[in-house]
Steps between C-alpha positions, in 0.01 A plus 500: 500500500746210452470216750643156573259227385591278797538711817289788356750762623605785272794457270787736580642698208876447508727729303867577536687806371769276354254283310350575162131591521406193295629288789287667770262245647223419742551247782270376776515729805470201739805343339689831508439541875711187558185293550617247246337216690165672435532568128727491195630779279228517232740723307409659169665778304298819478559516123361146455197567718419821313523316169266223620244738650494723191454196274209369710330840524518537121357150445217526753393852400498397132280201589261724698492766230472287187290206625296657778223236513745207502707679762197559727397134470853378577547726804157408635573130468846524658396726785199284582719188515754669731226653716326162546826342614573783746140493625518125565827536693368793703180307582702202629709730722185674626331173602816385676534830691131506594522141626802583712332815637203290614741253666679780683162626625423156648847484658444843654175392661660183640796704625266740681310212660826340620605835650168543679512144632859548618649238266751759381637794701498870407849501345425198282173654392661833406780331306272264308224752436750756361630249248152408383395868494790579266409207276135604501584856395732374225230265367242776499735724299574216254128428456428868435778520240389178330139617478615829349717315247214268406263793457744668263555180302126437467442848361820518296468567127790569269472858381594427141315803366722743691815317397390492136432874515854559628639275226323708236638819652860378480532361149871544438701378800867506406668536839429420863441842657380552857161602362463186290620274782263640765209522257507135404680314780413476870752240617790286373617177666833342412563127545836340567704383202473129414759290322397187309705186436651655187622805689240736352381770741142628511332758722127568535367853536141559613360833383176618664326736262282786623134395531548148356783325686729242339462425129664173400 
């Protein structure tokens, strides 16, 4: 459930028998496969990641449990903002794909007319038509996916009630067990480390909580 925030591939859990367990770490699987031109290490120690995730689970569940109304309002506001942005981007892509699909349809008709009139021979027609057929099929698949995504975004509501119920069930979270992790977290994305002018290093971790997504 731990992924690279940039290439979106899974992080590989690296441990060595000669290393102490506190030094075991996660690194980007793309980077590990010698594809260093595609991505960077995104390395983080397992012990550090566990500490961060446990801290955030404790904070968010306490918020949901102790200030349920404020929590529901906050999640609703944040999810609506994110959903509107995603919906706008998906709509732009949909219009662009639909426009191109219409253009390909016109090109196809002109191509067929040229073939019938003898302007282009059979081999040229087969070669050109195959390329446009492939593009047409790809566009249709993209349009279908975009419509599905937009439908989900339009009907999406943050299920704060279910999350709050889980938070009330687990009132004393002292360690990050498998049960706690999979109950409250659906996905973790690790960003690359950044160094500022003073030499200080920071690293962002995006935690996607079950039912509600990211809580900033």
